N, C-alpha and C positions, 0 to 999 in steps of 0.2 A: 643270444649274442655270443660270438666266438671270442677267443682271446684277442687282446689288443694287437693289432697288426704291426709287424716290425717296420712296415712302410710309413707308419705315422711318426711324425716328429714328437719330441717331448712336449712341445707347446700344444700340438693337436691332441695328444693323450691327456694332458692336463685339462684341456677344454672339454673333452669327452667325459672325463671323470666328474667335472663340475655339473654338466648336464645330467649325468646319471644320478648324482647326489640330489639334485633338485627334484628329479622325477621320483626318486625313492621317498623324499620328504613329502611329496604330494600324494603318496600312496600307490604309485605305479609299481607293478610287479614285473620282473623280467627274469629270464633264464640266461645264465652266463656259463659258457664252457671255457674253462681256463686251466692251464697247467701251472700258473703262478699263484701262490697263496696270498700275496699282497692284496690284489683287487678283490679276491674272494672274501677275505677277512674284512675288508673295508665295506663292501656293498651288500653282502649276503646275510640274511637272517638264518637261513638253513643251508647246509652243505650236503650234497648227495655224492657218494663215491660210487663210481661205475667200474665194472670190469666185464669185458666181453659183451658190451652193449646192454648190461643189466645193472640196475642199482643194487649194490651190495650192502650199503649202509647209508643212513641219513641222520645227521645230528644238527642240533641247534648251534649257531655260531655264538658261543658264550665263552667267557674267560676260562671256565673249567674245561670245556671241550677243546680249546685251542692248544692245550698241552698235549692232547692226544692226536691232534690232526697233523 
């Protein structure tokens, strides 16, 4: 999944986030590409950092790691 599109209204974004939360609670995994940390911190269990099309770091999305991200 790519970043939330600027063409989506706030209501559409909220609806999409509810669907994604439901799917996550059902055990569905998905990959999200995003430049905003809000959705990443909310949905993702692990965060991979990429540079030049390569993963340079991967961390668990924990309170401890959020200070470093």
